[in-house]
N, C-alpha and C positions, 0 to 999 in steps of 0.2 A: 811484183805487186801482190800476187797470190800468197807468197811467203810472208810478206808484211802483214796481210790480213790475218793469216793463221797465227803469227806471233802476237798480234794485238789481242786476239781472242784468248789465246793461251795465258797471257798476262792477266786478263780480267778474271778468268776462271781460277787462276792460282790464288786470287784474293777475293773470295765470294762476297765480301761485304763491299767491295769497290762498286761504285755505281756504273751502270751501263751508260746512262745519260747524266751529264752534269751541266747545268746552266747557271752561269754566274753573272749577276749584274747586267742582264741583257736589256739594251735600250734600242728602240726603233722610233725614229722620227720621220714622218712623211712631210713632204714639202707643203707649206701653207697650213698645216694642221695646227690647231690651237695648243695641243698638248701631245706628248709622246704616246704612240700606240702601246709601247712597252716602256716601263719606267723603273728599271732596276730589277727585272724578274730573275729570281734565283730558285732552282729546284733540282732535285736528284731523283733518279729512278734506278732501283737495283735489280739484279737478275730475278726473274720470277715474280715481279711486283707490278701491279697495275695502279698507276697514279691518275686519278680523275682530275682534269683541269676544267673547272667550272666557272661560269661567269655569264652575265647578261650579254645581249648583243652589243658589240663595240667594246667589250672588255679587253680584247687583245688575244683571245685564244687562237684564232686562225692565223694571226700574224706570228705568234709563237711557233705554231706547227710549221708554217711556211719557212721560217728561219731554220728550225731544227732539221727540216728535210732538205735544206740547201737551195730552196726555190728563191728565197729572199735574203738579201744581205742585211745584217744588223747595223745600226749606227755605232754601237759600241757593245762591249761585253764579250764573254767567252762561252763557247759550247764545246764539250768533248763527248764523243761517242766511243765507247770501248777504249777510253784513254787517248783517243786521237783528236787533236784539235781540228774542229770542223772547218775552220777558215784558213788554217795554214796548209792542211793537206786534205781538202774535201774529197778527192778521188779515192783516198784510202778509207775514209769514213763511210761513203755512200753504200758500199756493198753490205754494210751491217744494218742499214735502215730500210724498213718497209713502210710504205705510206698507203693509207686507205682514206682518200680525200672525201670531203663532204659532197662534192659533185660526182656523178657517175663518170669515171674516166676510162671509158671503153669505146671501141669502134663498133657502132651499131650494125653495120653491114657485114661485119665479120662474125664468125661463130665463136662460141665460148672457147673452143679448142684453139682457134686461130688467134684470138686475143691473148691467151696464155702463152702460146708459142712466141708471139711477137714480144711481149713484155719479158718473157724468160730469156730471150736472146739479148735483150738490152741489159740483163743482169749477168751476162756471160755464161749462161747455161747452154749446153750443147748436147746433141746426141741422146744416148740412153738416159743420162742424168736429167736432161730437160724433160723427156717424156715421163720419167718416173715422178718428177716433181709436179708436172701438169696433172697426172692422174691422181696424185695424192691431194693436190689442192682442190680438184673437182670433188673428190670423195669427201673431203673435209666439210664442204659446203652443201653436200647432198645433191649435186647436179651432174653426176656421171651420165645419167640417161639423156641429158640435154646438151652434151658436149658439142654436137655438130649442128645445133640450131643457132640461127643468127641472134645476136643480142637484141635486135629490134623487135623480136617476137617475145622477149622475156617480160614477165611482170616486174613491177618495181622491186618487190622483195627478192626475186631471182637476180636482178641486176645488182642489188646491194650485196648479195652473196658472192657473185663473181667479182665484184669490186674488192671484197675481202680476199678472195682466192688469189688475185693478182698481188695483193700486198704481202701475202705469206709465201708466195711461190718460191722465193730464193732462201727461205728459212732465215729471215733476218734476226739479229740479236735484239734490235729495238723496233717496235711496231708503233707507228703513229696513227691514231684513229680519230678522225675529225667527224663527229656525229654519224657513226657508221650505221645506226639503226633508225635514222629519221624517216618517217613517213612509210613504214612498212608494216606488213601484217604480223600479228602476234607470233605465229609459227616461225616465220623467218627471223624475227627478233630473238626468239628463244634459242633457235639453232645457232645464231651468231654468238650469243652470250655463252652458250655451252662450249662452242669451239674456242672462244677466248680463254675460258678456264683451262681447257686442255693445253693451249699454247703456253699459258702461264706456268703450268706444271712442268713444261719442258724447259723452263728457264728463261723464256723470252721476257724482256722488260717492255711495258706498254705505257704510252701516254694517251689518255682517253678523254676526248671532249664530248659532252652531251648536255642537252637541256632536260633530260629525264632524270630527275633527282632520285626517284626510287631505283632506277637502273644503276645509277652511280653508287648508291648506298649498298646495293646488293653485290655489285661486281668489284668495286675498287678497294684495294688494301688501304690506300690513303687518298685523300682529296685535297686539292688546293683551290680555294675559292678566290677568284680575282675580280677586280673591277678597276677601270681607268688605268690599265696596264700594270697594276701592282697586286701582289698576293696579300689578301686580307687575313687568311688563316690557312693552316696546313696541318694535316694529321689524319689518323684513322677516323672514319666518319663517326663512329659511336663515341669516341673520345671528344670530338669537337661538339657533338650534340649535347653530351652530358655536361660539358663545361659552360654551356651557354643556356642556362635556365631562363625562361620556361620552354625552350624549343624541344620538341619531341621527335623531330624528324629532320633529315637533311634539307628537305624542301623548306621547312620553317626557318632553319638556320640560314639558308641561302637568302631568303627574303628579308630576314632580320639584318643581315650584313649589307645587302646590295639595295634594299628598299623596294617598294612596290610601284614606283614610277615606271610607266611604260617606256620601253627602249625601241627606237626605230632603226 
């Protein structure tokens, strides 16, 4: 299995333009739902690229992330990660994927170090390599000094940062981030955004969902605005803004395309 993973990544790196993530005609229907949660979603993310997946509540963003992270099965469509078909051989694809979920996915009564050790072992990290990656992940989110404190004692911003540390622990080639900065202090948000820029420079591909339009405009190389399970437009933020006069910002473009009606 390890050899297969190595070979898959070497194939991707040999063709730098090849996408790390490729989603083709993805459909997800929930029982008794009036319409599909995803209705032909297609997108690509290449090495060292951050794609912002934007949309109002109920647009299908979290469903898309859940499918790409193998938590949820699609009704139809195809997803490849590093050239590996996600549903034909999910066990080969999963080691390449890191997930930072919208909810804090940590054990509150364990310390930060214990959480990282647990999740690292799930990713087949062991011994000196595991300790090295744990120390690196803690340093990346500025929490080395808090390593042996229980998560229950952490502020919301600190918990968000450890959530990110778990997602990057095994150095994934694809990082899925579902609203990773929601509800935190400006300092923690800035640290997370800076760290994502560093990860991007290392060649990691990222799919990033957020409701903060200024954040997406600042961080993302491209954005895909979606609603009702479909992509409405996709491209570099400034190109999309320029093409849709009189919009002057990503926030204005977002409201222009998805409307101002409240979503519950």
